[in-house]
C-alpha positions in Angstrom: 107.4 79.9 -22.2 110.1 82.1 -20.7 108.8 85.1 -22.7 105.3 84.5 -21.5 106.4 84.5 -17.9 108.2 87.7 -18.3 105.2 89.4 -19.8 103.0 88.2 -17.0 105.3 89.5 -14.3 105.6 92.9 -15.9 101.8 93.2 -16.1 101.4 92.3 -12.5 104.0 94.9 -11.5 102.2 97.6 -13.5 98.8 96.7 -11.9 100.1 96.9 -8.4 101.9 100.2 -9.0 98.7 101.7 -10.6 96.6 100.5 -7.6 99.0 102.1 -5.1 99.1 105.4 -6.9 95.3 105.5 -7.1 94.9 104.9 -3.4 97.5 107.6 -2.5 95.8 110.2 -4.7 92.4 109.5 -3.2 93.8 109.9 0.4 95.5 113.2 -0.5 92.3 114.6 -2.0 90.2 113.7 1.0 92.8 115.2 3.4 92.9 118.4 1.4 89.2 118.6 1.3 89.1 118.1 5.1 91.6 120.9 6.0 90.4 123.4 3.4 88.2 125.5 5.7 90.9 125.8 8.4 93.5 127.0 5.8 91.0 129.6 4.5 90.4 130.8 8.1 94.1 131.2 8.9 95.0 133.0 5.7 92.0 135.3 5.4 91.3 136.2 9.1 92.6 139.7 10.3 92.8 140.6 13.9 91.8 144.1 15.2 94.5 144.2 17.9 97.7 145.9 16.5 99.9 144.4 19.2 99.0 140.8 18.1 99.1 141.2 14.3 98.2 138.4 11.8 100.7 136.7 9.5 99.9 139.2 6.7 99.0 142.5 8.3 97.2 145.1 6.4 98.9 148.5 5.7 95.7 150.5 6.3 95.7 149.7 10.1 99.3 150.8 10.6 98.8 154.0 8.6 95.8 154.9 10.8 97.8 154.3 14.0 100.6 156.5 12.8 98.3 159.3 12.1 96.7 159.1 15.5 100.1 159.1 17.2 101.1 162.2 15.3 97.9 164.0 16.3 98.5 163.1 20.0 102.1 164.4 19.8 101.0 167.7 18.3 98.4 168.2 21.0 101.0 167.5 23.7 103.5 169.9 22.2 100.9 172.6 22.0 100.0 172.1 25.7 103.6 172.2 26.7 104.2 175.4 24.7 101.2 177.0 26.3 102.4 176.1 29.8 105.9 177.5 29.1 104.8 180.7 27.4 102.0 181.4 29.9 103.0 184.4 32.1 103.6 183.5 35.8 103.2 185.9 38.6 106.5 187.0 40.4 107.5 185.3 43.6 106.8 187.1 46.8 109.2 186.3 49.6 108.6 187.5 53.2 112.3 187.2 54.2 113.3 190.3 56.1 116.6 191.1 54.5 118.1 192.2 51.2 118.9 189.4 48.8 122.6 189.1 47.9 124.7 186.5 46.2 127.0 186.2 49.3 126.0 187.5 52.7 129.3 186.9 54.6 131.7 188.0 51.9 130.2 191.3 50.9 130.1 194.6 52.8 127.0 196.6 52.1 128.7 199.8 53.4 131.3 199.8 50.5 129.8 201.1 47.3 131.1 199.9 44.0 132.4 202.4 41.4 131.2 200.4 38.4 129.5 197.2 37.2 130.7 194.5 34.9 127.2 193.8 33.7 124.1 195.9 33.6 122.0 196.0 36.7 118.9 195.5 34.5 119.7 191.7 34.3 118.6 190.2 37.5 120.2 186.8 38.5 116.7 185.7 39.6 115.4 185.8 36.1 113.2 188.3 34.3 109.9 188.8 36.1 110.5 186.1 38.6 110.8 188.3 41.7 108.9 191.2 43.1 112.1 193.0 44.1 114.3 195.1 41.9 117.9 194.1 41.4 120.3 197.0 41.9 123.5 195.3 40.7 124.6 194.1 44.1 121.4 193.2 46.0 117.6 193.0 45.8 116.4 195.2 48.8 113.3 194.6 50.9 110.2 196.6 49.8 108.6 196.9 53.3 110.0 197.9 56.6 110.8 195.1 59.0 109.6 194.9 62.6 112.6 193.5 64.5 110.7 192.8 67.8 108.0 190.8 65.9 110.7 189.0 63.9 112.6 187.9 67.1 109.4 186.6 68.7 108.6 184.5 65.7 112.2 183.0 65.7 112.0 182.3 69.4 108.7 180.4 68.8 110.3 178.2 66.1 113.4 177.5 68.2 111.4 176.7 71.3 113.1 175.9 74.6 116.9 175.6 74.5 118.3 172.1 74.2 119.7 170.2 77.2 123.3 169.0 77.3 122.2 165.4 76.6 120.2 166.4 73.6 123.1 168.5 72.2 125.5 165.6 72.8 123.2 163.2 71.0 122.9 165.5 67.9 126.6 166.1 67.9 127.3 162.4 67.9 124.9 161.9 65.1 126.1 164.6 62.7 129.7 165.2 63.6 131.2 162.4 61.5 132.8 163.2 58.1 130.6 160.6 56.3 127.4 162.4 57.5 124.7 162.6 54.7 123.4 165.9 56.0 126.4 168.0 55.1 126.8 171.3 53.2 130.3 172.5 52.1 130.9 176.2 52.5 133.6 177.5 50.1 135.0 180.8 49.1 131.5 182.1 48.3 130.7 182.1 52.0 127.1 182.1 53.1 125.4 182.3 49.7 121.8 182.9 48.9 121.1 179.5 47.4 122.7 177.8 50.4 119.7 178.9 52.5 117.4 176.7 50.3 119.8 173.8 50.7 119.6 174.2 54.5 115.8 174.1 54.6 115.8 171.1 52.2 118.0 169.2 54.7 115.8 170.3 57.6 112.9 168.5 56.1 114.3 165.1 57.2 117.0 166.1 59.7 117.0 168.2 62.9 120.5 169.6 62.2 122.8 170.2 59.3 126.6 169.8 59.4 128.4 172.7 57.6 132.1 172.3 56.7 133.8 175.6 56.0 136.9 175.9 53.8 138.8 178.7 52.1 138.8 182.5 52.7 135.6 182.7 54.9 137.3 180.7 57.6 139.4 183.8 58.5 136.3 185.1 60.3 134.2 182.2 61.7 132.2 184.5 63.9 130.9 186.3 60.8 129.8 183.0 59.3 128.0 181.9 62.4 126.2 185.2 62.6 124.9 185.1 59.0 123.9 181.5 59.2 121.8 182.1 62.3 120.4 185.4 61.0 119.5 184.3 57.5 118.3 180.8 58.2 116.6 181.3 61.6 118.4 178.3 63.2 120.9 178.1 65.9 124.5 176.8 66.0 124.8 174.2 68.8 128.3 173.0 68.0 131.5 174.6 66.7 134.8 172.8 66.2 137.5 174.7 64.2 135.7 174.8 60.8 132.9 172.4 61.5 129.5 173.8 62.5 126.1 172.2 63.5 123.1 174.3 62.6 119.9 173.3 64.5 116.5 174.0 63.1 114.5 174.4 66.3 112.0 172.3 68.3 108.8 173.8 66.6 110.2 173.9 63.0 107.5 172.9 60.5 108.8 172.1 56.9 105.4 172.9 55.5 105.6 176.5 56.7 109.2 177.1 55.5 109.9 180.5 53.9 109.8 181.1 50.2 113.4 181.4 48.9 113.6 182.3 45.2 116.8 180.8 43.7 119.4 182.7 41.7 119.7 181.2 38.2 123.3 182.3 37.8 126.2 183.9 39.7 126.3 187.6 39.1 129.5 189.3 38.1 131.3 191.0 41.0 131.1 194.8 40.8 134.2 197.0 40.4 135.5 198.4 43.7 138.3 200.9 44.3 141.9 199.7 44.2 143.0 197.9 47.3 146.7 198.8 47.0 147.8 202.3 45.9 151.1 203.2 44.3 152.0 205.3 47.5 150.7 204.1 50.8 149.1 206.6 53.1 151.6 207.8 55.8 154.6 206.9 53.7 156.6 208.5 50.9 157.2 206.9 47.6 160.7 205.8 48.6 159.6 204.4 51.9 156.9 202.3 50.3 159.5 200.8 47.9 161.7 200.0 50.9 158.9 198.3 52.8 157.9 196.3 49.8 161.5 195.1 49.1 161.9 194.3 52.8 158.8 192.2 52.8 159.7 190.2 49.7 163.1 189.4 51.2 161.6 188.1 54.5 160.9 184.5 55.3 157.1 183.8 55.0 155.2 183.8 58.3 152.8 181.1 57.0 152.2 179.2 53.8 148.5 179.1 52.9 147.0 176.3 50.7 144.1 176.5 48.3 140.7 176.0 50.1 142.5 175.5 53.4 141.5 176.3 56.9 142.7 179.8 57.9 141.3 180.0 61.4 144.5 180.9 63.2 145.9 183.3 60.6 144.7 186.5 62.3 146.2 185.6 65.6 149.5 184.7 64.0 149.7 188.0 62.2 148.9 189.9 65.3 151.6 188.2 67.2 154.1 188.8 64.5 153.4 192.5 64.4 154.4 192.8 68.0 158.1 192.3 66.9 158.1 192.9 63.2 157.0 195.9 61.1 156.3 193.9 57.9 155.0 190.4 57.4 154.9 188.2 54.3 152.3 185.4 53.6 153.1 182.8 51.0 149.9 182.0 49.1 151.3 180.1 46.2 148.7 178.0 44.3 145.9 179.9 46.0 145.1 182.4 43.2 145.3 186.1 43.0 141.6 186.6 43.5 141.7 184.7 46.8 144.9 186.5 47.8 143.2 189.9 47.5 140.2 188.6 49.5 142.5 187.4 52.2 144.2 190.8 52.3 140.9 192.6 52.6 139.8 190.5 55.5 143.2 190.8 57.3 143.1 194.6 56.8 139.8 194.7 58.8 140.4 192.0 61.3 144.1 192.5 62.4 144.0 195.6 61.5 146.9 196.2 59.1 147.7 197.8 55.7 148.3 195.5 52.6 151.1 197.2 50.6 151.8 194.6 47.9 150.3 191.6 46.0 152.9 190.0 43.8 153.4 186.4 42.6 150.8 185.2 45.0 152.7 186.8 47.9 151.0 189.1 50.4 153.0 191.9 52.1 151.3 193.4 55.1 152.4 196.5 57.0 151.3 197.0 60.6 151.1 200.8 60.1 152.2 203.6 62.4 151.7 203.2 66.1 149.7 206.4 66.2 147.2 204.9 63.7 
């Protein structure tokens, strides 16, 4: 009896297991049959938009896109090369003066004895200017009518400013944190600075110019060239700070064409500033003067890129009691020392007799001279 019961229970268990497996298989088959079209659609559908690719993108579409991008790049490069290589007509400027690198620091009357680079190479670039470069300047091709030029400048300037208007502009632009400021260094009033001035005049009535270095020895010369070359007017001057006014009737759309210099030209070679024997003295007397100047206490100590506004007056006062004067220009540089000596020779006037170890020795000359 016990064996028969065990056999019956095993049979019942097998039957229930078989029934459950059969029902599970039938449900899975029906579900698979129901989702089959959706699976086929997801796996076999391909989108045309390359920026929203399918799960398995085709390689042909990417290859076509790469070829199209390469063709577009080639056409762009060809157009750019054509624009660059296309010949452009030279610029024609109606400015009525010779173009130079520096207007305030060069003397047109002094001719150089040589050039460090060939005058064939114009700093404006080959074929970019209708004027010929001579090595120091690009002279005007046509004659200038001075009366007509003055009338045009007076029309741009208009009526003179009142005291209240000048005070308002000075208060607006005199501060050191002014955004409309141009720094004038040892190059002086340079050619490219004129373009900077007109660029500031687009949005501002005046420009603040801060002068430093060798040009500050002669501030009158700087003021003259700024007004003459830009066409504006200086309405305020305080030591080395200038305010350059554009004028009442200034129109930025009618500003003059100013071709830019692409590089700084090499300075030409001029005659020697100091000779072995000074004119008016013998060889022994020049040696004595030089040794005497080196042993003197320096009249002034000049710093690099400093303000030298009162140097000329101090040297003139010293020459009333002394025959030789020494200026200490340590850390200024020999090139700036020679420029200072040239300016003092013309402004004081005096005779520079020695440049040694950044020391300038000046002789007042004979009283007859």
